N, C-alpha and C positions, 0 to 999 in steps of 0.2 A: 316768489318765496311764500310759503304757506304762512298765513297770519297766526296760525296756532304754533309756530315755531317756539320751541322751548328756550326761553331766555333765562339764564341763571339769575337767581334771586339776588345774588351779589351785584349784578349789573343794575338792578332796580335800586338797591340800597345806595350805590355810588351816585346814580342820577339824582336821587332824592337828597343826598348830602350836598351835591352841587347846588341844587335848587334852594336848599335851606340857607346856604351861605349867601346867596343873592338876596333872599327875602330878609334875612337878619341885617344885611348891610343897608337896606333901604331906610331912609329916615321916615318919620311919621307922616310928613306931608306927601311923600311919594305914593302912599297907598291910595290916595284919592285921585291921583293923576290918571289920565287915560292909558289904557293898554293898547295893544295892536288889534284887539277884538272890538268891533263896533258896539258901543253902548256899555262896555265893561271897563271899569277902572282896574288898576292893579289889584286892589282889594278884592274885586270880584274873582279875578284869576286865582288868587291865593285861596279864597274861600272855596272855589270849585275844586281845586286840587286837594284841599283838606277833606272835603266831603266825599270826593271820589275815592280817596283812600279808605275813609270810614266805611263807605258802602261796600267796597270790595272786601274789606276785612270782615265785615258782618257776613257777607255771603260765603266767603271761604271758610270762616269759622263754623258756619252752619253745616257745610259739607263735612268738615272734619268731625263735628260732634253728632252728625246724623239728624240734626234739626234744621231742615231747609229754611233758608232766609233769602229774600230778594235783596238786590243791591240797593234799590230805592223803593219807598212805599208807593210812589207814583211819579210820573214825570212832573206833575204840578207841584208835588211836595219837594222834589229835587230842585226845581227852579226857585220855589219860595225860600227854601233853606239857604240857597246861595245868596239871595238878596238880603236875608236877615243877617247872615254871618258877615257879609261884606261890609255891613254898617258897624261892626264891632271895632273896638280900638285895635290898633296894630299889634299890641302885645298879645291880645287874645288870638288874633289871626296867626301870629308866629307860633304860639304855644299849640294851637289846634293843629296846624300843619305838621309840626314836629311829632306830636303825640300820634296822630293818625298815620303818618308815614312809618313810624316804628311798629304800630299796631299791625299794619298790613304785612310788612316783611316778616314779622314774627309769626303771623298766622300762616304765611306761605311756608316758612321753615318747619312748622308743626305738622304739615300735611304728610300723610302716609302715601306710599307709592300708588295704591289703588285710588286714592282721593283725586289724583290728577286726571283720572278718566271720567270724573263726574261733571255734572252741569248744574247751573242755577239760572234763575230768571232775573233779568235786569229790573223789571217791575212785575207785579202780579199778572200772570198770563201773557207777559211780554216776551221780548227777545231772549232766547236761551243762550247762555254763555258757557263755553267749556272752561273748566278750571285751568287746564293746561295753557289757555290763551291769556290768562290774567297777567303774568309777568310782562309779556309784550304789550298788552293793553296799557298797563300802568307806565311802562317805559315810554310809550308814545305820548301819553297824557303829560308826563313830566317834561320830556324833552321839548315837545311842541309848545306847551304853554309856558315853559321857562323862557323861550324866545318871545312869546306873546307878551310877557311882562314888560318888554322894552326897557330892561334895566341893565343892559350891558352884555347879556348872553345872546349869541347869534348862532345861526345855522352853521357858520364856518367852524364852530366848536364841536359839532356833531362828529362822532367817529364813523368811519366807513361802514362798519357792521350795522350800526343803527340806521344810517341812511339807506343802506341796502334793504334792511327789513322794512323800513317805512315805505319805500317804493313798492316792494312786493305786496304789502298789505293794501296800500292805496290803489294798486293795479286791479284789485278785486271790485272796486267801485264801478258803477255803470257810467259810461260816457256816451255823449251824443253822436260821436263819430269815431271810426277806428283810429287808434293812436299808438305810436311806438315811441317809447322814451329811451334815450341812450345816455348812460352815465359815462361821460368821457374820461373821468378819472378812475373808473373801475373797469372800463372796457366791457360793460355788460348792458343788455337791453331787455325791455319788457314790453309786451303787447297788451294794450287795453282795448277791449271790444273786438268784435269779429272783423278781421280784415276782408274787405270786399275787392274782388278782382285784383288781388295782390297789391292794392294801394292803401296807403294810410299816411296820415300826417306824421312826420318824424320830428320830435323835439329832443334836443340834446343840450347837455350842460353837466355841471358837477352833480354828483348824487345828492348832495345836500340841497342844492338849488332846485333840483327836480322834485325831491321829497317835499320841500316847502311849498312849491307851486301846486303839487298834486293834492295838498290839503286845502286848496282854494285860497292860498295866501300869496301876497305879492303880485306884482304886475308881470313877472316873468321877463324883465328887461335883461337879465343875465343869462337868458336861454336863447338858443338858435332854433328856428322852426323852418322846416322844409315841407312843401306839398300843400301849403295853405296857410291861412292866418293862425296865430297861436290860439288854440281852443280855450274857451272859458271853462274853468273847473269850479263846481259848486263847493261851498264851504264844508269842511269836515267837522 
C-alpha cells in the first residue's frame, strides 16, 4: 500500500481523541514512568507527539499561506525541544498535546485541493514530505506511540485498515534479506526486498502483530517464521 495513501482527516482526529483520553487518565506520577521506548519516559512520548503535531501544523499552514516552513528547525532542535517539554508538569503536557492536535487537524481541514499536491521539508534542506502523506504520517505517529505509552492501549485495538496501511508503509523500508509477511487475519501478503531465486523468509501473524514487529518493536513471539530465523528489524 502506498504510504501516501489519503487518510481522512476524521480518522486522525479520532485517533488523537483516543490518545487524549489515555493521557488525561494518567496520574501525575505516570508521566515519569518508563515508556516502551528505550530512554524515554511517558512524558517524552507525550512531548514528542505534541511537538510532532505542532511541526506538521506549521509546515501545512506554510503551504496553505504560501510561506514555506519546515517541520523542524533542525534535528538537534527537535530532540532538544522534546527533552525540555518532557520535563514540564503533566498539566502543561496535556494542554500542549490537546492544543497541537487541534491545530493540526484544523490546518489540514483548511487546505485547498491544490495544496495537497505540494511538499515541504522536514528540516532545512532535509527530507521532502508530500502534504498528501501527512494524515497517514500523523496517524502512524499517534497509533504507534499511543501503544508505546504502555498505559493500557495495545496493538489489538488497532483497526484492520490502520494495520494494513502500517504494513504497507513499513514494507518500503530496506531489509537485510528478502522477506514476505502474511497477515493471517486479512489473507494478504507483502514482499520486502528483492526475492532471490524465488526464496524468502515468510513471517505470518495478525496484521497488528506484523505491523508492530515491522516498526522494530517486540520480540515477535506471536509470529510464525518459515525459511529461516525471524529477522531482526531496525527501529522506526
